[in-house]
FIVEXLO-79788 format. One line per 5 residues: number of its first residue (from 0); for each residue z, x, y of C-alpha. Coordinates in Angstrom, 2 decimals. Example, Ala and Ser with C-alpha at 12.3 -4.5 7.8 and 13.67 -1.06 7.14 Angstrom:
REM FIVEXLO-79788
0> 7.80/12.30/-4.50 | 7.14/13.67/-1.06
REM end
This chain:
REM FIVEXLO-79788
0> 128.38/-16.56/-20.53 | 131.53/-15.41/-19.63 | 133.25/-17.78/-17.80 | 135.78/-16.45/-14.94 | 138.59/-18.39/-13.70
5> 140.79/-17.82/-11.12 | 143.89/-19.16/-10.75 | 144.07/-18.33/-6.75 | 141.54/-18.96/-4.18 | 140.46/-16.76/-0.46
10> 142.02/-19.96/1.58 | 145.45/-19.45/0.19 | 147.03/-16.15/-1.99 | 150.32/-17.35/-1.37 | 152.79/-19.50/-3.31
15> 153.40/-22.74/-1.10 | 156.17/-25.06/-1.18 | 155.21/-29.04/-2.04 | 152.66/-30.80/0.16 | 154.68/-32.09/3.67
20> 154.59/-35.43/5.33 | 152.11/-35.62/8.05 | 155.44/-36.04/11.11 | 156.05/-32.69/9.40 | 153.26/-31.22/9.73
25> 152.54/-32.62/13.55 | 155.99/-31.12/14.29 | 154.60/-27.69/12.73 | 151.83/-28.34/14.85 | 153.82/-29.33/18.33
30> 155.05/-25.06/17.99 | 151.41/-23.99/18.62 | 151.34/-21.84/21.95 | 148.65/-24.16/22.74 | 149.99/-27.44/21.92
35> 151.27/-28.12/26.01 | 147.65/-26.80/27.01 | 145.93/-29.55/23.67 | 148.11/-32.60/24.85 | 147.54/-32.24/28.31
40> 143.70/-32.88/27.75 | 144.28/-35.77/25.02 | 143.72/-38.26/27.93 | 140.13/-36.63/27.58 | 137.00/-39.16/25.90
45> 136.68/-37.72/22.36 | 133.41/-36.70/21.25 | 132.55/-39.34/18.15 | 130.56/-37.13/15.63 | 129.67/-38.52/12.24
50> 128.33/-36.34/9.90 | 128.59/-32.75/9.47 | 124.58/-31.83/10.00 | 123.58/-28.27/9.10 | 124.00/-24.98/9.48
55> 122.69/-22.02/9.74 | 123.18/-18.39/7.55 | 121.94/-14.84/8.71 | 120.41/-13.01/6.32 | 118.48/-9.61/5.52
60> 115.52/-10.61/4.06 | 114.44/-14.15/4.84 | 111.92/-14.30/2.10 | 114.14/-13.33/-0.56 | 116.49/-16.07/0.57
65> 114.18/-18.46/0.86 | 112.73/-17.89/-2.71 | 116.40/-18.04/-3.88 | 117.64/-21.23/-2.28 | 114.11/-22.84/-3.34
70> 114.02/-21.60/-6.95 | 118.27/-22.77/-7.29 | 118.18/-26.45/-5.33 | 114.15/-26.92/-4.98 | 115.12/-26.93/-1.28
75> 111.93/-28.53/0.96 | 110.83/-26.78/3.92 | 111.11/-28.70/7.07 | 110.79/-25.80/9.54 | 108.76/-22.36/10.24
80> 109.64/-20.54/12.90 | 109.46/-16.59/13.62 | 112.17/-14.88/11.48 | 114.14/-18.58/10.41 | 113.24/-21.06/7.83
85> 114.59/-24.67/7.72 | 115.59/-26.21/4.21 | 116.52/-29.95/3.59 | 119.55/-30.67/1.53 | 119.53/-33.36/-0.36
90> 117.52/-36.43/0.95 | 118.04/-35.12/4.98 | 117.91/-35.20/7.31 | 120.95/-32.47/6.80 | 119.95/-28.95/6.23
95> 120.65/-25.27/6.62 | 118.57/-22.77/8.48 | 118.16/-19.56/7.01 | 117.80/-16.71/9.84 | 116.88/-13.12/9.80
100> 119.95/-10.67/11.27 | 119.87/-9.11/14.17 | 119.57/-5.21/14.32 | 123.19/-4.65/14.14 | 124.46/-7.50/13.20
105> 125.57/-8.39/9.50 | 125.05/-11.40/6.95 | 126.98/-14.30/7.59 | 127.15/-18.41/8.18 | 126.67/-18.29/11.99
110> 127.20/-21.82/13.06 | 128.49/-25.44/12.10 | 126.45/-28.59/13.40 | 127.52/-32.21/13.86 | 125.39/-35.36/14.44
115> 126.32/-37.96/17.19 | 125.18/-40.68/17.01 | 123.63/-41.97/20.34 | 123.71/-38.74/21.86 | 123.68/-38.32/25.02
120> 124.55/-34.71/26.86 | 125.68/-35.35/29.53 | 128.41/-37.58/27.96 | 129.27/-34.41/25.63 | 129.36/-31.93/28.72
125> 131.30/-34.55/30.82 | 134.12/-34.73/27.97 | 133.96/-30.43/27.50 | 134.11/-29.93/31.53 | 136.86/-32.42/31.33
130> 138.99/-30.60/28.74 | 138.49/-27.29/30.63 | 135.47/-26.10/28.82 | 133.13/-23.99/30.93 | 129.59/-24.30/31.24
135> 127.12/-21.96/30.80 | 123.18/-20.99/31.79 | 122.47/-19.19/29.00 | 123.36/-19.09/25.25 | 125.73/-16.52/23.85
140> 124.93/-14.02/21.67 | 126.12/-13.30/18.44 | 128.09/-10.38/19.42 | 129.77/-12.01/22.64 | 131.13/-15.41/21.26
145> 134.44/-13.69/21.46 | 134.23/-13.48/25.14 | 132.24/-17.15/25.53 | 135.63/-18.55/23.76 | 135.76/-21.96/25.48
150> 132.44/-21.93/26.63 | 129.31/-24.29/26.07 | 125.63/-24.67/26.99 | 122.78/-26.92/26.68 | 120.15/-26.70/23.92
155> 116.21/-26.40/25.12 | 115.87/-29.84/23.39 | 117.75/-32.59/24.06 | 117.98/-33.86/20.37 | 119.63/-30.44/19.50
160> 122.22/-31.41/22.13 | 125.01/-28.76/23.21 | 126.32/-25.53/21.69 | 130.84/-24.88/22.04 | 131.97/-21.87/21.78
165> 135.93/-22.85/20.92 | 139.26/-20.04/21.54 | 138.39/-18.30/18.89 | 134.47/-17.31/19.42 | 133.91/-19.92/16.11
170> 130.03/-21.69/17.47 | 129.54/-25.17/16.90 | 126.71/-27.37/18.09 | 126.90/-31.42/18.21 | 123.34/-32.90/18.02
175> 121.55/-35.90/17.01 | 121.15/-37.10/13.87 | 118.07/-36.89/14.35 | 117.98/-33.20/14.63 | 115.28/-31.12/12.19
180> 115.36/-27.26/13.53 | 112.49/-28.32/16.29 | 111.88/-30.14/19.22 | 110.19/-33.53/18.15 | 110.66/-33.97/14.93
185> 109.51/-33.14/11.51 | 107.11/-34.99/10.17 | 106.18/-34.01/6.31 | 108.44/-31.83/4.67 | 106.87/-28.74/2.33
190> 107.88/-29.44/-1.34 | 109.61/-26.45/-2.89 | 107.25/-24.56/-5.75 | 109.84/-25.98/-8.20 | 112.42/-28.98/-8.63
195> 115.15/-26.68/-8.44 | 117.66/-26.15/-11.47 | 120.46/-28.23/-9.11 | 119.83/-31.23/-7.00 | 122.08/-31.10/-3.68
200> 123.43/-34.14/-2.50 | 124.89/-33.48/0.74 | 127.27/-30.86/3.23 | 130.81/-31.39/1.57 | 132.74/-28.86/3.97
205> 133.26/-25.58/5.82 | 136.25/-23.70/5.98 | 137.38/-21.10/8.41 | 139.55/-18.57/9.56 | 141.53/-18.49/12.03
210> 143.94/-16.28/14.24 | 146.09/-19.10/15.07 | 145.27/-22.30/12.47 | 147.62/-24.42/13.72 | 146.02/-24.48/17.15
215> 142.69/-24.57/15.87 | 143.27/-27.20/13.91 | 144.55/-29.68/16.98 | 142.18/-28.25/19.09 | 139.26/-30.26/16.81
220> 141.28/-33.18/16.02 | 141.60/-33.71/19.97 | 137.98/-32.84/20.41 | 136.26/-35.03/18.03 | 138.95/-37.37/17.58
225> 139.47/-37.09/14.12 | 142.17/-37.41/11.69 | 143.84/-35.52/8.35 | 143.00/-37.12/5.21 | 143.95/-34.41/2.73
230> 146.92/-31.87/2.51 | 146.58/-28.05/0.68 | 149.40/-26.70/1.66 | 151.86/-27.24/4.13 | 150.19/-25.98/7.10
235> 146.54/-26.11/5.43 | 145.00/-30.01/5.97 | 141.63/-31.02/6.38 | 140.04/-32.98/8.65 | 137.73/-35.80/7.65
240> 134.34/-36.20/9.00 | 132.10/-39.16/8.47 | 133.15/-41.83/5.46 | 135.84/-39.96/4.16 | 134.13/-36.93/1.74
245> 133.44/-34.50/4.53 | 135.83/-32.39/6.40 | 136.68/-29.13/8.25 | 139.27/-26.63/7.37 | 140.78/-23.97/9.46
250> 142.88/-21.58/7.89 | 144.50/-18.06/8.40 | 147.53/-17.05/10.90 | 149.73/-18.49/13.47 | 148.93/-15.01/15.63
255> 150.09/-16.05/19.31 | 148.33/-13.04/20.93 | 144.73/-13.20/21.85 | 142.50/-12.76/19.18 | 141.24/-9.62/18.75
260> 138.19/-10.60/16.31 | 135.76/-13.81/16.04 | 136.92/-15.87/13.98 | 134.83/-16.53/10.81 | 133.10/-19.10/8.66
265> 134.37/-18.27/4.96 | 132.28/-20.45/3.09 | 130.05/-24.18/3.25 | 130.79/-26.99/0.06 | 127.80/-28.75/-0.60
270> 127.79/-31.66/-3.01 | 125.77/-31.93/-6.42 | 124.48/-34.48/-8.67 | 125.88/-34.36/-11.87 | 128.94/-32.37/-11.44
275> 130.19/-30.36/-14.34 | 132.07/-26.97/-14.44 | 130.35/-25.57/-17.38 | 126.82/-27.27/-16.89 | 126.91/-25.25/-13.75
280> 128.12/-22.18/-14.64 | 125.57/-22.11/-17.47 | 123.01/-23.23/-15.39 | 123.89/-19.98/-12.28 | 123.96/-17.64/-15.78
285> 120.46/-18.87/-16.94 | 119.70/-18.19/-13.06 | 120.98/-14.87/-13.17 | 124.17/-14.31/-11.53 | 127.03/-12.59/-13.48
290> 130.55/-13.94/-13.42 | 132.87/-12.38/-11.16 | 134.90/-10.10/-12.81 | 138.14/-9.22/-10.45 | 139.14/-12.18/-7.52
295> 139.83/-9.38/-5.32 | 135.97/-8.09/-5.24 | 133.10/-9.81/-5.37 | 129.29/-8.59/-5.43 | 126.45/-10.69/-4.37
300> 124.63/-12.90/-7.09 | 128.46/-13.64/-9.62 | 129.92/-17.04/-9.67 | 133.29/-17.87/-10.49 | 135.89/-20.80/-10.73
305> 139.23/-20.90/-8.15 | 141.39/-23.73/-9.88 | 143.49/-25.58/-6.97 | 147.25/-26.22/-8.03 | 149.75/-28.84/-7.56
310> 151.64/-26.71/-4.40 | 148.28/-26.67/-2.75 | 147.31/-30.12/-3.55 | 145.39/-30.14/-6.68 | 146.00/-31.57/-9.92
315> 148.22/-30.63/-12.81 | 146.52/-28.23/-14.67 | 144.59/-27.80/-11.77 | 141.94/-28.92/-9.53 | 138.07/-26.73/-10.26
320> 136.48/-25.46/-7.22 | 133.42/-23.92/-7.93 | 131.70/-20.93/-6.09 | 128.74/-18.37/-6.05 | 127.65/-15.60/-4.27
325> 123.89/-15.39/-3.01 | 121.33/-12.26/-2.39 | 123.44/-11.43/0.65 | 127.11/-12.11/-0.51 | 127.17/-14.92/1.38
330> 130.15/-17.65/-0.29 | 128.49/-21.10/-1.29 | 131.21/-23.87/-2.97 | 129.48/-26.67/-5.15 | 131.29/-30.32/-5.64
335> 131.36/-33.30/-6.97 | 130.23/-36.18/-4.67 | 133.30/-37.58/-4.19 | 135.26/-34.16/-3.78 | 137.26/-34.76/-0.32
340> 139.42/-31.60/-0.86 | 142.10/-33.80/-2.47 | 144.11/-34.58/-5.61 | 142.74/-35.84/-9.19 | 140.47/-33.19/-11.54
345> 137.74/-33.74/-9.34 | 139.53/-33.58/-5.87 | 138.70/-37.22/-4.87 | 142.06/-37.96/-4.19 | 142.47/-38.41/-0.51
350> 145.01/-41.73/0.34 | 144.83/-42.65/3.75 | 147.50/-41.69/6.04 | 150.35/-44.57/7.68
REM end
């Protein structure tokens, strides 16, 4: 087996100084062109999300992707619908949905779902409206998300909650903890044909590429009432969700002009049982994936390890971050159960902020 280790990651291909204090970071954020608007919305009631709950992968060949994820992870089927299959993550209720691309649409991670205990669609809609977001009657298609910026719509099922488009066209769903992809709940999952080579535990995080990362961070801190839980560079904090292991990360530029393209969900990270870098690389190789030869080129069905160094909040010698690309070239990260985006070899050191 050829092991491929990159000492930079897609999220930061540049050298960074020491990790800043919280006060320094807030000063940077205050320079955002959206800061005044966001501060004005600070009195609105935050939407109290508690978990990263679900996400959708748009794929070119649905059954091929179902076979791939079930064979690798042994994921049971929660629901089957025309053009879409939802697979349970770990013991659930978290899940991912594989959905066929629409004509002219490229494969990608289409949306992020977060759950809210005691979900009230009316309360969420009121919170969004108080922050200046506008309700629309019909869902926005993937092609028009940027034009639907700062809009939201109610899902057909109350459990599915509300879909929200942020200022850069990133699509999120705020749903009930019981949401499983269909109205009325999911009774019995359809077992996978085989146990799977790796066992998933939960969703860990999403990394999102934005044209103005600082503005995105401030928007979501305000919207969900969350806090930073770790730092991977002076302008690269992670926003903690729930128990302190899950998080959202917004990276990219600081372009003050309106975005010309929609934001991109770069990758999703999943936590796995018995995290061991060499064991997982060997398993992925056994499964038919090959080590990535060039960091600048990532073919489908490849794997690689990025070492996050101290200048990005990693351990001395590096915190290993393990990735693979699926049949459509979509990037999936695998980490230890306690990974929180922080320091230490396992990335599990996320000290509480003062």
